C-alpha positions, 0 to 999 in steps of 0.5 A: 189263021184268023180264028187261031189268032183270035183264040190266042187273044182270048186265051191271053185275056182269060189268063190275065183276068184269072191272074188279077183275080187271084191277086185280090182274092184274099180278104183282109179285115180288122177289129177291136175286141171290144165295142167300148174301151176305158181310158187308162186301159190296154185295147186289144185288136186283131187283123184277119187275113182270109187266104183262099186255097191255092194262095199263100202270103209271105209271113212277117219273116219269109226267110228271103230278102226278095219276098215281101213280108206281111206287115201291120202298122197301127196308128191313131190320134191320142195313143201310141201303138203297142205290140203286134204279134205276128204268128209263126208261118209254115215253111214251104218250098215253091217252084219259084224259090230256091229255098223254103219260105215261111208263109201264111195259108188259110185263116190267119189272125195277127193280134195287136194291143195299145194303151189308151191313156187316161187323158184321152180326149173324145168319145170315139177311139179311131184306129187305122191299120195299114196291112202290107202283104204279097200273095202267091200261087205255087208258081208266081207271086203277085205285086205286093198289096197295101190295105187300109182298115179303119176300126173304132170303139166307144170310149167310156 
């Protein structure tokens, strides 16, 4: 009886360990497309999601009020954020949902742009991106995550 109880605890521990590993298995990075940028120009960058096989994240428009959409917020000093171009996701039906959801799988790039004013002061452009997303398996969704990414470029 003691051995059975011990095995149940071990199994439960392994289950929760795997569950937490799955929730953080995806990586989120960001980059500006150029190492140096000019005042008075459009600056381009991208947020990159690497989603392992067996996981997906909700797209920016997941088709469900209960699914947390993937969002990107760009900010910094001396410029105003421009456009964020969310890619189209894939429509999929999962065990936990009554209808199809629009999701991202595999490697996903989310491009963004902004205008760097001519009057920008300083020699370094610092950009902050906050990415919110919710990863799921075929059966369950994990708690939403928020990742902050810092990017920089020299200003000419």
